C-alpha positions as CSV (number, residue, x, y, z in Angstrom):
1,M,10.8,-6.5,4.1
2,T,11.8,-7.0,0.9
3,A,12.7,-3.4,-0.9
4,T,15.8,-3.1,-1.4
5,N,15.8,0.6,-1.0
6,P,12.7,1.6,1.2
7,E,14.1,4.9,1.2
8,N,13.6,5.7,-1.9
9,V,10.0,4.4,-3.1
10,T,7.0,6.3,-3.1
11,V,4.6,4.8,-0.7
12,H,0.7,5.6,-1.5
13,I,-1.3,4.9,1.8
14,I,-4.8,3.9,1.2
15,V,-6.7,4.9,5.0
16,H,-10.4,4.2,3.8
17,G,-11.4,7.8,5.2
18,R,-9.6,7.5,8.4
19,M,-7.7,10.0,8.3
20,A,-6.8,9.9,12.1
21,L,-4.6,7.2,11.1
22,F,-2.9,8.8,8.5
23,D,0.3,9.9,10.5
24,K,0.2,6.5,12.4
25,V,0.9,4.7,9.2
26,K,3.6,7.0,8.2
27,D,5.3,6.9,11.3
28,L,5.4,3.0,11.3
29,L,6.3,2.9,7.8
30,G,9.0,5.4,8.6
31,K,10.4,3.2,11.6
32,K,10.6,0.3,8.9
33,G,12.8,2.5,6.8
34,F,10.4,4.3,4.4
35,D,11.3,8.3,3.7
36,I,8.3,10.1,5.2
37,Q,8.7,12.5,2.6
38,K,8.0,10.0,-0.3
39,M,4.7,9.1,1.6
40,K,1.6,10.7,0.2
41,L,-2.5,9.4,0.5
42,A,-3.5,7.2,-2.3
43,S,-5.5,8.6,-4.5
44,L,-9.0,7.1,-6.6
45,E,-8.1,8.9,-9.3
46,E,-4.7,8.1,-10.1
47,A,-2.8,4.6,-8.9
48,G,0.7,3.9,-8.4
49,K,3.8,3.1,-10.9
50,T,5.1,-0.3,-10.7
51,G,8.0,-0.5,-8.1
52,E,6.0,1.8,-6.0
53,Y,4.2,0.9,-2.8
54,V,0.7,0.7,-1.4
55,A,0.2,0.5,2.5
56,M,-3.6,0.1,2.9
57,L,-5.4,-0.3,6.5
58,W,-7.3,-3.5,6.9
59,P,-10.2,-4.5,7.5
60,P,-11.1,-1.1,6.2
61,W,-14.5,-1.1,9.0
62,E,-12.0,-1.4,12.0
63,P,-8.3,-1.5,10.8
64,K,-5.9,-4.1,13.2
65,E,-3.1,-3.8,10.7
66,I,-1.3,-2.2,7.5
67,I,-0.5,-4.4,4.4
68,L,2.2,-3.6,2.5
69,S,2.2,-4.4,-0.9
70,E,4.7,-4.0,-4.4
71,I,2.7,-2.2,-7.1
72,T,3.4,-5.0,-9.8
73,N,1.0,-3.9,-12.8
74,L,0.6,-7.9,-13.5
75,P,-2.5,-8.1,-16.1
76,E,-5.6,-9.7,-14.5
77,S,-4.6,-12.6,-16.5
78,S,-1.4,-13.4,-14.8
79,D,-1.3,-16.7,-12.8
80,Q,0.2,-14.8,-10.0
81,K,-2.0,-14.8,-7.1
82,Q,-3.8,-11.8,-5.8
83,P,-4.1,-11.0,-2.2
84,A,-7.2,-12.4,-0.6
85,T,-7.8,-8.7,0.6
86,T,-8.0,-7.0,-2.6
87,M,-10.7,-4.8,-2.5
88,A,-9.1,-2.4,-5.3
89,M,-11.6,0.9,-6.3
90,G,-10.9,3.3,-9.1
91,A,-7.7,3.5,-10.9
92,W,-6.2,1.1,-8.3
93,A,-8.7,-1.7,-9.6
94,T,-6.7,-2.0,-13.1
95,V,-2.7,-2.1,-11.1
96,G,-1.6,-5.5,-9.6
97,Q,0.1,-6.2,-6.3
98,K,2.2,-8.0,-4.5
99,E,2.2,-8.5,-0.7
100,I,5.3,-7.9,1.3
101,S,4.3,-7.5,4.7
102,R,1.7,-7.0,7.5
103,M,2.1,-5.0,10.6
104,E,-0.3,-4.3,13.7
105,I,-1.2,-1.1,14.0
C-alpha cells in the first residue's frame, strides 16, 4: 500500500447495495492501517476529494475482492490509464482514480 498516512485518509466504500459486507470491508481496511472512524459509505450524490481513497467491492454481482484506489481527480483527457474495472456512476463519474491495491474478501 502506498498511502503515507492511511490513518488520516477518508475512505469511501462502495458496496453495490451489499450492505451486509460493509462492516467486513471496514474491518479488512482497518487491518491495513486505515482508521475505521474515517470510513464511510460512498454516495452517488457526492464523490470524494483528491487524495482520499475509494474501496470498491468487485465484481458487483458476486464480490471476491476489494479494489482500493486513490482519488486523483484527473480529467478524462489525461493519458493516465484508468483501471479496467471502472464503472463510475453519479458524482463518481467525474473523479479520476489510481488503483493502489486489491485484497480478497
